[in-house]
C-alpha positions as CSV (number, residue, x, y, z in Angstrom):
1,M,9.2,-13.0,-27.9
2,F,7.5,-9.6,-27.4
3,L,10.5,-7.4,-28.1
4,P,11.1,-5.9,-31.6
5,P,12.5,-8.5,-33.9
6,S,15.0,-6.0,-35.3
7,I,17.1,-6.5,-32.1
8,P,19.6,-9.4,-32.4
9,A,18.5,-12.5,-30.4
10,W,21.5,-12.4,-28.0
11,R,20.8,-8.7,-27.1
12,R,17.1,-9.5,-26.5
13,R,17.9,-12.4,-24.2
14,L,20.6,-10.5,-22.3
15,G,18.4,-7.4,-22.0
16,L,15.4,-9.4,-20.8
17,S,17.5,-11.3,-18.3
18,L,18.9,-8.0,-16.9
19,F,15.4,-6.5,-16.7
20,V,14.0,-9.6,-14.8
21,A,17.0,-9.7,-12.5
22,G,16.3,-6.0,-11.6
23,L,12.7,-6.9,-10.9
24,F,13.4,-9.8,-8.6
25,L,16.5,-8.5,-6.8
26,P,14.6,-6.8,-4.0
27,W,12.9,-10.1,-3.3
28,L,16.3,-11.4,-2.1
29,I,16.5,-9.0,0.8
30,P,15.0,-11.5,3.3
31,V,17.7,-14.0,2.3
32,I,20.3,-11.4,3.3
33,L,18.7,-10.9,6.7
34,F,18.9,-14.6,7.5
35,M,22.5,-14.9,6.6
36,D,25.1,-14.5,9.4
37,L,26.7,-11.3,8.2
38,D,28.0,-8.2,10.0
39,G,25.5,-5.5,10.6
40,W,27.2,-3.0,8.3
41,L,27.4,-5.6,5.5
42,T,23.8,-6.6,5.9
43,A,22.8,-2.9,5.8
44,A,24.9,-2.2,2.7
45,L,23.6,-5.2,0.8
46,T,20.0,-4.4,1.7
47,V,20.3,-0.9,0.4
48,A,22.1,-2.0,-2.7
49,F,19.4,-4.7,-3.4
50,S,16.6,-2.3,-2.9
51,V,17.8,1.0,-4.4
52,G,21.0,0.8,-6.4
53,L,21.3,-2.5,-8.2
54,P,17.8,-2.8,-9.8
55,E,18.1,0.7,-11.4
56,L,21.6,-0.2,-12.6
57,L,20.4,-3.4,-14.2
58,W,17.5,-1.6,-15.9
59,V,19.9,0.9,-17.4
60,M,22.1,-1.9,-18.6
61,A,19.0,-3.6,-20.1
62,A,18.2,-0.4,-21.9
63,L,21.7,-0.4,-23.4
64,F,20.9,-3.8,-25.0
65,I,17.2,-3.6,-25.9
66,G,16.8,0.2,-26.1
67,R,14.6,2.6,-24.3
68,E,11.5,1.5,-26.2
69,G,12.2,-2.1,-25.4
70,V,12.3,-1.3,-21.6
71,R,9.1,0.7,-21.9
72,H,7.4,-2.2,-23.6
73,L,8.6,-4.6,-20.8
74,W,7.3,-2.2,-18.1
75,R,3.9,-2.0,-19.8
76,H,3.9,-5.8,-19.9
77,V,4.7,-6.0,-16.2
78,R,2.0,-3.5,-15.3
79,V,-0.7,-5.3,-17.3
80,R,0.2,-8.7,-15.8
81,A,0.2,-7.2,-12.3
82,R,-3.2,-5.6,-12.9
83,L,-4.6,-8.9,-14.1
84,L,-3.2,-10.7,-11.1
85,L,-4.7,-8.2,-8.7
86,R,-8.1,-8.4,-10.4
87,K,-8.0,-12.2,-10.2
88,L,-7.0,-12.1,-6.5
89,R,-9.8,-9.6,-5.7
90,S,-12.4,-11.7,-7.4
91,Q,-11.3,-14.9,-5.6
92,S,-11.4,-13.1,-2.2
93,K,-15.1,-12.1,-2.6
């Protein structure tokens, strides 16, 4: 993939999956709001999915792929997001 080949394959896969899970966890907040849960549980899960758990997953990903691997993934995410925004802007004009 795009991570250093010196990292074993199982650590690359696990680190990448933890990183991606941390990216998409806040997108599950609307699902929590539609579930029939108590108010305090809904609030606790919303806070955990938006603030606590993504950072914890990124730290765990750094344990498996290293700090440079996580930095590389963040650069990759930023470049893809920038390209997507440019494409959307050009289509709206």
